[in-house]
C-alpha positions in Angstrom: 0.0 -0.2 -0.1 2.3 2.5 1.0 5.6 1.6 -1.3 9.5 3.0 -1.9 8.5 4.9 -5.0 6.4 7.5 -2.8 6.8 10.4 -0.8 4.9 11.6 2.2 3.9 14.4 4.4 2.3 14.5 7.8 -1.0 16.2 6.5 -1.3 12.6 4.8 -0.6 13.8 1.2 1.4 11.7 -0.9 3.7 12.2 -4.2 4.9 9.9 -6.9 6.9 10.9 -9.8 5.3 10.2 -12.9 8.2 11.5 -15.3 11.0 13.6 -14.8 9.7 16.5 -12.5 6.4 15.6 -13.0 4.7 14.1 -10.1 1.1 12.8 -9.0 0.0 14.0 -5.6 -3.1 12.6 -3.5 -4.4 11.9 -0.6 -2.9 8.6 1.8 -4.9 5.5 2.7 -4.8 6.7 6.0 -6.3 9.8 5.3 -9.3 8.4 3.3 -9.8 6.0 6.8 -10.0 8.9 8.9 -12.3 10.8 6.7 -14.7 8.0 5.4 -16.9 7.8 2.4 -15.9 11.2 0.3 -18.6 13.0 -1.2 -16.8 15.7 -2.9 -13.1 17.1 -3.9 -12.1 20.6 -4.7 -8.7 20.9 -6.4 -6.4 23.8 -7.3 -6.6 25.0 -11.0 -4.5 24.2 -13.9 -1.7 26.7 -14.6 -1.5 27.8 -10.7 1.3 27.7 -8.9 1.6 26.3 -5.5 3.9 26.2 -2.5 4.8 23.5 0.3 2.0 23.3 3.0 -0.1 26.1 1.0 -4.0 25.0 1.4 -4.9 23.8 -2.1 -8.3 22.4 -1.7 -11.0 20.3 0.3 -12.1 16.9 0.2 -15.5 16.7 2.0 -16.9 13.3 3.4 -19.8 12.2 5.1 -18.0 12.5 8.3 -15.9 16.0 8.3 -14.3 18.7 5.7 -10.8 18.7 5.7 -8.3 20.8 4.1 -5.9 19.6 1.3 -2.2 20.5 1.7 0.6 21.3 -1.0 3.1 18.5 -0.3 5.4 20.2 -3.2 6.2 23.0 -5.0 5.5 23.7 -8.8 2.6 24.3 -11.1 -0.5 22.2 -11.5 -0.9 20.7 -14.8 -3.4 18.5 -14.8 -6.3 17.4 -11.9 -7.9 14.2 -12.1 -11.7 14.5 -13.8 -12.4 11.1 -12.9 -11.7 12.0 -8.9 -13.7 14.7 -9.0 -16.5 13.4 -10.8 -16.6 10.7 -8.0 -15.0 11.4 -5.2 -15.1 7.7 -3.8 -11.7 6.9 -5.9 -9.8 8.5 -3.8 -11.4 6.2 -0.5 -11.4 2.7 -3.2 -8.0 3.5 -4.5 -6.3 6.3 -3.1 -3.0 5.3 -4.5 -3.5 4.5 -8.2 -6.5 5.7 -10.4 -7.7 7.8 -7.2 -4.9 10.5 -7.4 -6.0 14.1 -7.1 -3.9 16.0 -9.8 -0.1 16.1 -11.2 2.3 18.8 -10.6 5.4 20.4 -12.1 8.2 20.7 -9.8 10.1 23.9 -9.7 12.6 21.8 -8.2 13.0 17.7 -8.0 15.1 18.1 -5.1 12.6 18.7 -2.7 11.3 15.3 -2.5 14.5 14.3 -0.8 12.6 16.6 2.4 9.5 14.4 2.3 9.0 11.1 4.1 9.6 7.6 2.8 6.9 5.1 3.0 8.9 3.7 6.2 9.0 6.8 7.8 5.1 7.5 7.2 4.1 4.3 8.4 6.0 5.2 11.6 4.2 8.3 12.2 0.8 7.0 11.7 1.8 4.4 13.9 1.3 1.6 11.2 
């Protein structure tokens, strides 16, 4: 579930390199378990420059609403329209087809500052 080609932040977002300096961002399996069934997702706009730890969207579930925070710095290149139309994809497959958006990183080295899968698992007590 949490694998070595992913990086994590303590606000429960993950990052995975797609190609070069292009990454996918999503919420972790742990986050979706805490939230429950997702009913609405608001994402940043394509072309928006995002900064680390900036509030960039919202996920709402039947239990609560939670802010999304940017785990990276860069420009949003794509949002996952499927997950906007069907937020439950972020519940059922949060680390695959339930990704939220893609970002062209300002600097690939920033990923070195994020948690590894093992560090994230330790942080959440998994």
